[in-house]
N, C-alpha and C positions, 0 to 999 in steps of 0.2 A: 842786084838783086842775089848774082849767085854769089857775092859775097858773105851776103846775109845768110844765103842758105846753106853754105859752109859752115859759118862760125854756129850757126844753130845744132847741125848737124854733130859738129864738135863739142859742142855743151850736153847735148844728149850723149853723146859717146862718155863723156865724163860722167855724167851721172847716173850712166849704166857701170860705168868702172866701181864708181863709189859704191853703188848697190851691190853690186858683186861682192866688194870687200867687207862690206856691213853685215851680209847675210848671216856667217858664223856668231853675230853675237847674241840673238835671241835666248842663249840657255840661261845667262847670268838672270835675265828677266823673271825670266821661270822657275829658277830658284829664289831667288827672293819674294816672289809671290808665295811660293812653299811656306816659307820662314814667315810669311805673315800670319797665313791658316793655320799654322802650326799654334804660333803664340798666342792668337784667338782662341785657338783650341784651350791651351793650357790656362788661358786666364777664365775663359768658361765656366773650364772643372775646378780651379781652384774657387770662384763663386759660388757656384751650385754646393760644393765641398762646404763651403763657410755657410752659406742657408743651411744645410742639414743640422750642422754640430750646432747652428743658433736655436733651430726649432726643438732640436732635443733636450736643448738647456732649457728653454723654456717648458716643456713636458713635464720634467723633474722638480720645477718649481711648484712650491703649493698652492692651491688660490685662491687669491686675494683678499676673498671675502672671510675663509677661513680663518687667515694672518688676523683681520678686524674685530674676527670674533672671539680669538684669544686675547687681543690687546683688552676690548670690553671686558672681558671676564676678569683680567687682572684689575683694570680699574675699579672694578666692584667691589673685587676685593679688598683691594689697598684703602678703597676710601668709606667702604660699609663694613667695618669690622663687625663680629655679633658677638654677643657675650658669652662666656665659659666658652669662645670657639678657639681651636688651636688653629696657627697660622698653616697648617700643612692640610687644610681642607682644602679640596680640590672644587677649583672653580664650576663645576656643574652643582654642585649643591645649591650655591649661593643663585645658580641661572633657575632653576627647581622653585624656591622659594618667593621669585619677583610674578610682577604680575601678569602683563602683558609682554611687555618690550623684549623680555628674553627668548619668547616663544617666536617673535617677528623674527631674532637674531639667528634661531635656531632653524627657521624657513630658509631664511637665507643663506643659510653655512651649504647650501646644500651642492650637489656637483653642477659647475658653473661651462656653459661652453665657451671654449676659446674664442672662438668665430665670431658671439656675439658681444663677451666683455673682454674687452681690451686694457681693461684700466691694470696696471703697476700696482703691485703690492704697497699699501702704505698710502694710497693714493686718496681714500675715505676718511674719515674722521670717526673714530668710536662713538656708537648713539652712548648717552645719559642713563643708567638706570637709578630708579629708586629703590636701593637696595636697603638702606638703612631703617627707612619707616616701615617697610612689612617685615621685616626683622624683630624689630620691637615690638610689633603687632603681634605676629605670632606666639613671643614670649608670653605677651598679656594672654592671652587666652588659653594657652596651655595652663597657667598658673592660675586662670579662672577656672578650668575644667578639674584641678587636685583640689581647690577647696572647696567644690561644689559637693564631692564623693562623701564625706563625711556625713553629710546632713543627709543625704537621702539614704545611708543605711544607717542611722539613727532613724529616721519617721518609718523606716520599714520596722524596724523592732519594736515599737510602739503599739500598746493595744489601751481600746477604751475601757473604763469601767463596766460598759455592759457585756463586753467582751469576755472580762475577766470571770462575771458572775456567770454566763453560759458555761464558761469551763468549770467552775465550781461545781453549777447544779448536775453538767454531766458525769461527773465524779461520785457525786452522792448518790444521783441514781445508780449505778455501778455498785456502790457500798451497802443500799437497800437491797438490792438481788443478791449479794453476797451474805447479809443476815447482820449487815455491820450498822443499825442504826444510830447508835450513838456518835460514830465517825460521821455519817451521814449528816445527822441535824449539824455539826459543828461547821461543816462544808455549805450548807444551808443558809447559816446566821451569815457567814462570810461573805455568799452572793448575796443578801438581803443588804447589810453593809455597801456590799461598793454597789447596788443598786436596786435603791425600795421600787422601785415600779415593776420586778421582776414578779409576775403575778405566778408562774409555774412553779417559781423556788418556794413562795410564801404558800400555795398553795400544799406543796409537799409538805414544809414543815409545820403548817397547821393539822395535817393530816397525820404525821409519826406524833407528834404532842399528844393529841388525841388520843391514839391507840395506847400510845404509854400511858392512858389515865390523867396527862398535865392538861385539865382541860381549861382551867384557868388559863394558864399560857396563851394555850392554843386560841382561848378568844382574844387577848392581847395582841397575835398576830395577826387575826380575821379584821378586829377596828381598826387597825393600823392601815390593813390593806383596803379598807373602806374609805379611810382620810385620802390615803394616797392616788388608787384607783377606782372612785366612784362608780363609774359608768361599769366598773367590772360582777355581776349580779350574784355569782360562785360566791363570793366572799359573805355577801347577806346570805344567800342560804345556808351556805356552814354555820355561821353564827346563830342563826336561828335554830337550827338543829340543836347545837350545843345549848342555847337557851332552853328550847322545851325539855329536853333532856335533866334539865336542873329544874325545871318546875315553874319557868318562865316563859309561860305562855303568851301572856301580852305584850311581854317584851320579844318574843320571836315573831308574835304578826306585827308588832311594829318595823322589827328588822326587815322582813320580808315586803311590805308595803312598800316602803323605804326605797328598796331596791327594783320596786317593778320597772320603773325608766331605761336599767342598764341592758348592759347586752348579756347574751346567753341567758334569760327568762326563757327556760323549756317547760313543756308539761309538765315535770316533775316538780317544777317551781311553783305552777299554780296548784298542784294535787297537794304540797304540803302544807302550804297557805290553806286552802281548802280545810284537809282535815285540824289544822289548827283555829279553825273558824268554829267547826260544826262543837270543836271541843270548849269553844266560847258562847257556843249556840245562838252564833249570829247564822244561821243557817240560809237565810236569802244568800247572804253575800259567798256561805260554800257552796251553795249550787249552783252560782255563776265561775267563781273557780273551778268547781270539777268540770262544768258542762264546756269550759274554754280548754282544762286537760285535755279532756278525750276528744275535743273537736282536733286537738293536736299529735293526740296518739291514742287510739279506740281500745287497744290491746288488753291492758292492764284489770283484770277481772276485779282487783279491791277497790281498783277508784269508782267503777260501776256499784259498790255496794254502799261505798260512803257516800254518794249519790243519792241511793235509795232512802237511804238513811235522814238525809238531808230532806228529801221529798215529803216522806212519813212522817216527818219531826213540822211539817206546814200542812198537814191532813191531806196531802196528796198523793193518797194510796195505790191508785190505779198506775200513776207515772212512777211512783215506787217499786211497783210490781214488775213494773216493765224494765226498770232497772236490773231489778234482781236477775230477771232471764234473761239478760245482757252477761251477769256478771258470770251467771253457770255456763253459757255460750263460751264465753270466753276458755274455760277448762283449762285454768291457772291457780283456781283459788288454793289458800289452805284449806287443810282439813276441818279447823274450827268453823272457817267463814263457810264452807261449804255445806255445813251441817246446818248453819243459822239462817242459809237463803234458802233450802229447802223446807224450813219452819216457817219463812216467812210466805214463802210460795204455797203453802198446806191451806196456810189460813184462810 
């Protein structure tokens, strides 16, 4: 046991001596660890610097969709040349003329978030745009618009015969006021040649001819007016007065009776017919026409005198005296008729 113990002690002593001799060696281990940490730091810094350089390069690159839009516009410009267009036309003009597809391209070409869109440039295929069809349609529409303009201008400058007749009638009235009746008659004849149914021009021309003593020409103008516009009663009235002036009382009565159904039959029309009927001694008819005229316009005293004469011719003296009194009350009798009425009332 003692030998074994001594042997163990000797081994422990040797190990202790070895431990005391190895104690100074830790510094190299510490230095090695420091070098390892230094190289790790340098490597980490290198990686960080490379990452920063790569991010900066990525930011300087243009957005991928913008390049796609540029490629799309170039493809449209090459595949769809417009007629009469120079090659230097920028692609933006073509994108304006396309229908809906360029609008979508413009919308997608906006700012793109780098975190959401990680596509590389050139990864997407450019869209196909229908450029040629739209360009041809635009040219067709513009040609159609240019072709339509002259037609509109020509239609605006045209005038109807009625409008031309109205213009000559207005000029004729101006000449009449200026005392130039001859020139006015020429314009009125032109107006009737353009528009025979122009009533005012025909009435004015007939009056000018009658004032100039050219009654036959005036009657001709009025007869044509009755044939063209039979519903206009003024032609019949004017013609009847011209006929009565030249002694054709029966013709005048016939003209007035044939125009009774027309427009414009007024109190003067009925009174004229009544006076002519008195001359023809058709007293009952004359009384009816005078009564109709006085019913429409009771003022004129001469009509009351004519009514009194027609009643007296039929032996209706009391009714005639009543008509004479109404004539005096009107207060507008000429001097000769005033004396006649007084004499009748004195009887």
